[in-house]
Structures are given as structure tokens and as C-alpha cells.
C-alpha positions in Angstrom: 54.3 83.7 74.7 55.4 80.2 74.0 58.0 80.2 76.8 55.2 80.8 79.3 53.3 77.8 78.1 56.3 75.5 78.4 57.1 76.6 81.9 53.9 75.5 83.5 54.0 71.9 82.4 53.4 69.3 85.2 56.4 67.3 86.3 56.2 64.1 88.2 58.6 61.6 89.7 58.0 57.9 89.6 59.4 54.4 89.1 59.6 52.5 85.8 57.2 49.5 86.0 57.4 48.2 82.4 59.8 48.8 79.5 58.5 46.1 77.1 57.2 48.6 74.4 59.2 50.4 71.8 60.2 53.9 73.0 57.5 53.8 75.7 57.8 53.1 79.4 55.1 52.8 82.1 55.9 54.9 85.1 54.1 54.5 88.5 53.7 57.7 90.4 52.8 57.5 94.0 51.2 60.3 96.0 50.5 60.5 99.7 47.7 62.5 101.3 45.8 62.7 104.6 42.4 61.0 104.4 39.7 63.6 105.1 37.6 61.3 107.4 40.0 58.9 108.9 42.8 61.4 109.1 45.4 58.7 108.3 48.1 59.2 105.7 47.2 57.2 102.6 49.3 56.3 99.6 47.8 56.0 96.1 49.5 55.2 92.9 48.8 55.9 89.2 50.5 54.6 86.1 51.5 56.9 83.2 52.7 56.0 79.7 55.8 58.1 78.9 57.8 58.5 75.7 61.4 57.4 76.1 63.6 57.9 73.0 66.7 56.1 74.4 65.7 52.5 75.3 68.2 52.3 78.2 65.7 52.4 81.1 65.3 49.3 83.2 62.4 48.3 85.5 62.9 49.9 88.9 64.7 53.0 87.6 63.5 56.3 89.1 62.6 58.9 86.4 61.2 62.3 86.1 58.4 62.8 83.5 57.0 66.0 82.0 53.6 66.7 80.5 53.6 67.0 76.7 51.2 67.0 73.7 49.4 63.8 73.0 51.8 61.4 71.3 49.4 58.5 71.0 46.1 57.2 72.4 47.6 56.9 75.9 50.9 58.7 75.9 50.8 62.3 77.2 54.1 62.3 79.1 57.8 62.4 78.2 60.8 61.1 80.2 63.1 63.9 81.1 65.8 62.2 83.2 
């Protein structure tokens, strides 16, 4: 039963925006969608706090993050690669 739960975790790709915290990085994930009224392709971004055990990530690195249990007040994601 536990294997089913782990498989449907959300995975997102983004770019590291900040690495100034201990074992935490801020990842900006951009999504594109067609505006319903204007019918123009729009880009929207959102920042996620992700847990990063190895502190080797630099600003600008492209990472993949996965949903996990709450690790702190804001951290609900973990860096995979």
C-alpha cells in the first residue's frame, strides 16, 4: 500500500533562485498556459522551498523537486536531482 502512495507524488522542474539557507534552496517553477479570454500563451512562475541535503547547488542550476511530507513551516518539497 505504501508503494502506491509514493508513486503519485508531484514532480516539478525548476531553477534554483536562492541557496543562502542551510540545507534549503528556493526553486522557481514556471508554467505556461493559454489565457482563456485573450487566448495568448502566458508564463507564470511560483517559488518553492525545497530540502537539499548536499549544499552543492548554485543559483541558476536546473533541478527536479518532488513532493514530500512537511519538513518545516514552508518546506514541502525535496530536491531529487
